C-alpha positions as CSV (number, residue, x, y, z in Angstrom):
1,M,-6.6,55.2,-4.5
2,I,-8.4,53.0,-1.8
3,D,-8.4,49.4,-3.0
4,L,-11.1,46.8,-2.4
5,R,-8.9,44.6,-0.4
6,T,-8.3,47.3,2.2
7,L,-12.0,47.9,2.5
8,E,-12.6,44.3,2.9
9,T,-10.1,44.3,5.7
10,F,-12.0,47.2,7.3
11,Y,-15.3,45.2,6.9
12,F,-14.0,42.2,8.7
13,V,-12.5,44.1,11.6
14,A,-15.9,45.8,12.0
15,Q,-17.8,42.5,11.6
16,T,-15.6,40.5,14.1
17,G,-14.9,43.2,16.4
18,G,-11.1,42.6,16.6
19,F,-7.9,42.8,14.6
20,N,-6.9,39.2,15.5
21,R,-10.2,37.7,14.6
22,A,-10.2,39.6,11.3
23,A,-6.7,38.3,10.5
24,E,-8.0,34.7,11.0
25,K,-10.9,35.3,8.7
26,L,-8.6,36.8,6.0
27,H,-5.9,34.2,6.5
28,T,-3.2,36.9,7.2
29,T,-1.5,38.3,10.2
30,Q,-2.6,40.9,12.8
31,P,0.1,43.3,11.8
32,A,-0.9,43.1,8.2
33,V,-4.5,44.0,9.2
34,S,-3.3,46.8,11.5
35,A,-1.2,48.3,8.8
36,R,-4.2,48.3,6.2
37,I,-6.5,50.0,8.7
38,A,-3.8,52.5,9.7
39,Q,-3.3,53.3,6.0
40,L,-7.0,53.5,5.3
41,E,-7.4,56.0,8.4
42,Q,-4.5,58.1,6.9
43,D,-6.0,58.2,3.4
44,L,-9.4,59.2,4.8
45,N,-8.0,61.5,7.5
46,V,-10.4,60.1,10.1
47,R,-10.3,57.6,12.9
48,L,-12.4,54.5,12.2
49,F,-12.0,52.4,15.3
50,D,-11.8,53.1,19.0
51,R,-9.5,50.3,20.5
52,N,-9.5,49.0,24.0
53,K,-8.8,45.7,25.8
54,H,-12.3,44.5,25.0
55,G,-11.9,44.9,21.3
56,S,-12.3,47.4,18.4
57,H,-15.4,49.4,18.1
58,L,-16.5,51.7,15.1
59,T,-16.5,55.4,15.5
60,A,-19.3,57.5,14.0
61,K,-17.2,57.9,10.8
62,G,-16.5,54.2,10.8
63,R,-20.1,53.4,10.9
64,D,-20.7,55.7,7.9
65,L,-18.0,54.0,6.0
66,L,-19.4,50.6,6.9
67,R,-22.7,51.2,5.2
68,Y,-20.8,52.1,1.9
69,V,-18.4,49.1,2.1
70,E,-21.4,46.7,2.8
71,Q,-23.0,48.1,-0.5
72,M,-19.8,47.6,-2.4
73,I,-19.4,44.0,-1.2
74,A,-23.1,43.2,-1.9
75,L,-22.8,44.7,-5.5
76,R,-19.7,42.6,-6.2
77,V,-21.5,39.5,-5.1
78,E,-24.5,40.5,-7.2
79,L,-22.2,41.0,-10.2
80,V,-20.7,37.6,-10.0
81,S,-24.1,35.9,-9.5
82,A,-25.6,37.8,-12.4
83,I,-22.8,37.2,-14.9
84,A,-21.6,33.6,-13.9
85,G,-24.5,32.3,-12.0
86,D,-24.9,31.2,-8.3
87,S,-22.9,28.0,-8.9
88,S,-19.9,30.0,-9.5
89,L,-19.8,31.4,-6.1
90,R,-16.7,30.5,-4.1
91,G,-15.6,30.7,-0.5
92,N,-15.4,29.0,2.8
93,L,-18.4,28.3,4.7
94,H,-18.4,27.2,8.4
95,L,-21.4,25.1,9.1
96,G,-22.5,24.1,12.6
97,V,-24.7,21.1,12.9
98,S,-26.7,19.5,15.7
99,D,-26.2,15.7,16.3
100,T,-29.9,14.9,15.3
101,I,-29.4,16.4,11.8
102,V,-26.1,14.5,11.5
103,H,-28.1,11.3,12.0
104,T,-30.9,12.2,9.7
105,W,-30.5,14.2,6.4
106,L,-27.1,15.9,6.6
107,P,-25.5,13.4,4.1
108,E,-28.1,14.4,1.6
109,L,-27.5,18.0,2.1
110,L,-23.7,17.7,1.6
111,K,-24.4,15.8,-1.6
112,R,-26.7,18.6,-2.9
113,L,-24.2,21.3,-1.9
114,S,-21.3,19.7,-3.8
115,V,-23.4,19.5,-6.9
116,E,-25.1,22.9,-6.8
117,Y,-22.2,25.0,-5.3
118,P,-19.0,23.2,-6.2
119,G,-16.9,26.2,-5.3
120,I,-17.7,26.1,-1.6
121,T,-15.3,24.7,0.9
122,L,-17.0,23.5,3.9
123,E,-15.9,23.3,7.5
124,I,-18.4,21.4,9.7
125,D,-18.7,21.5,13.6
126,V,-21.0,19.2,15.4
127,D,-22.2,20.5,18.7
128,A,-25.2,20.8,21.0
129,S,-27.6,23.6,19.9
130,A,-26.7,25.8,22.8
131,G,-23.1,25.8,21.7
132,L,-24.1,26.4,18.1
133,A,-26.1,29.4,19.0
134,E,-23.2,30.8,21.0
135,A,-20.8,30.2,18.1
136,L,-23.2,31.9,15.6
137,L,-23.5,35.0,17.8
138,N,-19.7,35.1,18.1
139,N,-19.2,34.9,14.4
140,T,-17.3,31.7,14.5
141,I,-19.7,29.8,12.3
142,D,-21.7,31.1,9.4
143,V,-24.8,28.8,9.5
144,A,-26.2,26.7,12.4
145,L,-28.6,23.8,11.7
146,M,-29.8,23.4,15.1
147,M,-32.7,23.1,17.6
148,G,-33.9,26.6,17.3
149,P,-34.7,29.3,16.8
150,V,-32.0,31.7,17.9
151,T,-33.9,34.7,19.4
152,A,-31.3,37.5,18.7
153,G,-32.9,40.2,16.6
154,H,-30.3,40.2,13.9
155,V,-30.4,36.4,13.3
156,T,-32.5,35.0,10.5
157,N,-34.1,31.6,11.3
158,V,-35.5,29.4,8.5
159,H,-37.7,26.6,9.7
160,L,-36.4,23.1,8.6
161,C,-38.4,20.4,10.3
162,S,-39.7,19.2,13.7
163,Y,-39.1,15.9,15.3
164,S,-41.0,14.6,18.3
165,L,-39.3,12.5,21.0
166,D,-40.3,8.8,21.1
167,F,-39.7,6.1,23.6
168,I,-37.5,3.4,21.9
169,V,-36.5,0.1,23.3
170,R,-34.7,-3.1,22.2
171,S,-37.0,-5.5,20.5
172,D,-37.0,-8.0,23.4
173,F,-37.8,-5.3,26.0
174,P,-40.6,-6.5,28.4
175,A,-44.2,-5.7,27.2
176,L,-45.7,-3.0,29.3
177,G,-49.3,-3.1,28.0
178,A,-51.2,-1.1,25.4
179,G,-50.1,2.2,26.7
180,A,-47.5,2.6,29.6
181,S,-47.8,5.5,32.0
182,L,-44.8,7.7,32.7
183,R,-44.8,6.3,36.2
184,K,-44.3,2.8,34.8
185,L,-41.6,3.9,32.4
186,A,-39.8,5.6,35.3
187,E,-39.0,2.2,36.7
188,Y,-36.4,1.9,34.0
189,P,-33.4,4.2,33.0
190,I,-34.4,6.8,30.4
191,I,-31.5,7.5,28.1
192,T,-31.8,10.9,26.4
193,F,-30.0,14.2,25.4
194,A,-27.4,15.9,27.5
195,R,-28.2,18.0,30.5
196,H,-28.9,21.7,29.9
197,T,-30.5,20.8,26.5
198,R,-34.2,21.5,25.8
199,P,-35.3,17.8,25.5
200,H,-33.6,16.9,28.7
201,S,-35.2,19.6,30.7
202,E,-38.7,19.1,29.1
203,L,-38.6,15.4,29.8
204,K,-37.6,16.0,33.4
205,E,-40.6,18.4,33.8
206,L,-43.0,15.9,32.1
207,F,-42.0,13.1,34.6
208,R,-42.3,15.6,37.4
209,K,-45.9,16.6,36.5
210,A,-46.8,12.9,36.1
211,G,-45.7,12.4,39.7
212,A,-43.0,9.9,38.6
213,T,-40.5,10.3,41.4
214,G,-37.1,8.9,41.3
215,V,-36.9,8.9,37.5
216,R,-33.3,8.2,36.3
217,L,-32.4,10.3,33.3
218,F,-29.2,9.1,31.8
219,A,-27.8,12.2,30.0
220,N,-25.8,11.6,26.8
221,A,-24.3,14.0,24.4
222,S,-23.9,11.4,21.7
223,L,-26.9,10.0,19.8
224,S,-24.8,7.1,18.5
225,S,-24.0,6.3,22.2
226,I,-27.7,6.5,23.1
227,I,-28.6,4.1,20.4
228,R,-25.8,1.8,21.3
229,M,-26.9,1.7,25.0
230,T,-30.4,1.0,23.9
231,L,-29.4,-1.9,21.7
232,D,-27.5,-3.3,24.7
233,G,-30.6,-3.2,26.7
234,L,-29.6,-0.6,29.2
235,G,-32.8,1.3,29.3
236,I,-35.4,3.3,27.3
237,A,-34.1,5.8,24.8
238,A,-36.1,9.2,24.6
239,I,-34.9,10.4,21.2
240,P,-36.6,11.2,17.8
241,K,-37.4,8.0,15.9
242,E,-35.8,9.5,12.9
243,V,-32.3,9.1,14.2
244,A,-32.7,5.3,14.8
245,I,-34.8,4.6,11.6
246,E,-32.5,1.8,10.3
247,H,-32.5,-0.1,13.6
248,L,-36.2,0.3,13.7
249,R,-36.8,-1.0,10.2
250,S,-34.4,-3.9,10.9
251,G,-36.3,-4.9,14.0
252,H,-33.4,-4.6,16.4
253,L,-35.4,-1.6,18.1
254,R,-39.0,-0.9,18.5
255,L,-41.2,2.0,19.4
256,L,-42.7,1.8,22.9
257,N,-46.4,2.4,23.4
258,H,-47.2,5.2,25.9
259,R,-49.9,7.5,27.0
260,E,-48.2,10.9,26.9
261,T,-47.6,13.4,24.3
262,L,-43.9,14.0,24.2
263,P,-42.1,17.2,23.4
264,V,-41.6,18.3,19.8
265,L,-38.2,19.6,18.8
266,P,-38.2,22.4,16.1
267,F,-35.1,22.8,13.9
268,T,-33.9,25.8,12.1
269,A,-31.2,27.0,9.8
270,S,-30.0,30.1,11.6
271,F,-27.6,32.7,10.2
272,V,-26.7,36.3,10.4
273,P,-27.2,38.0,7.0
274,R,-23.9,39.5,5.8
275,P,-23.2,41.0,2.4
276,D,-19.9,39.0,2.1
277,M,-21.6,35.7,2.7
278,P,-24.6,35.2,0.4
279,L,-24.0,31.5,0.7
280,S,-25.5,31.5,4.2
281,G,-29.0,32.2,2.9
282,M,-28.5,29.8,0.0
283,V,-27.4,27.0,2.2
284,A,-30.3,27.7,4.6
285,K,-32.9,27.5,1.7
286,L,-31.2,24.2,0.4
287,A,-31.3,22.7,3.9
288,Q,-35.0,23.6,4.1
289,E,-35.6,21.7,0.8
290,V,-33.7,18.7,1.9
291,A,-35.3,18.5,5.3
292,S,-38.7,18.9,3.7
293,D,-38.0,16.1,1.2
294,G,-36.8,13.9,4.1
295,A,-39.9,14.5,6.1
296,V,-42.3,13.7,3.3
297,G,-40.3,10.6,2.3
298,S,-40.0,9.1,5.8
299,K,-42.4,6.3,6.9
300,R,-43.2,5.8,10.6
301,P,-42.2,2.4,11.9
302,S,-45.0,0.4,13.4
303,R,-45.1,0.1,17.1
């Protein structure tokens, strides 16, 4: 009789594309995974995987089996949810989060998760959105809260919120008039997101189109560091106002009047739907609720 544990092992090898990666997911050893797959192939009298130096790939019979195994896993999840409720679901969820969300509503999301899904064990990675997208496609994280969307066809993207960039300065920054031009702002260092990010490249293009030559974009991967540099009077921050809301309300920082419409950054909860991970969709939905509540409840500081 083929047991569910062996079928789960087969599923994770198929899902991750390798015996070692499946062993990591299952918290076991590669030889144990290999032994289960060898026994399964013997029981079914078929070869399920073609193995080479690039990984393990399903055979035609393997793809047929995968469809049945996915149905079995989905049915088990449905059974638990129907009988015990969603709050009884347990498991490890690897969450990738962009720095902007860390500085806005992530704490509220974590509070809601602990209340509504107490059986979840969270592992959180903070990274740039490009790194999160790569990790999601490589199956090393389950959900990415990031500047999205991820354009791969098998990825589901749930819109969370959008934040526009603002120019933010220390409260005693020199007055530049009712609405400073980009050429005027280019006389000062502009402190913003890291190189090879969407806001950095869009800001660079915006200054170029305005004819602001010689603009100094200080790239920084840490929003905390950008805020600190701005508080120290080292330049003009180009970041969403939401990440510096406490400093704006306290009066240590202020929004700078300007003429231009700055880029808007859309954020998504992106995940690959999997029958073994119903929590991904649930967390994405909860993140959407939290982000929406935060957007409705926030007040824009005066310039």
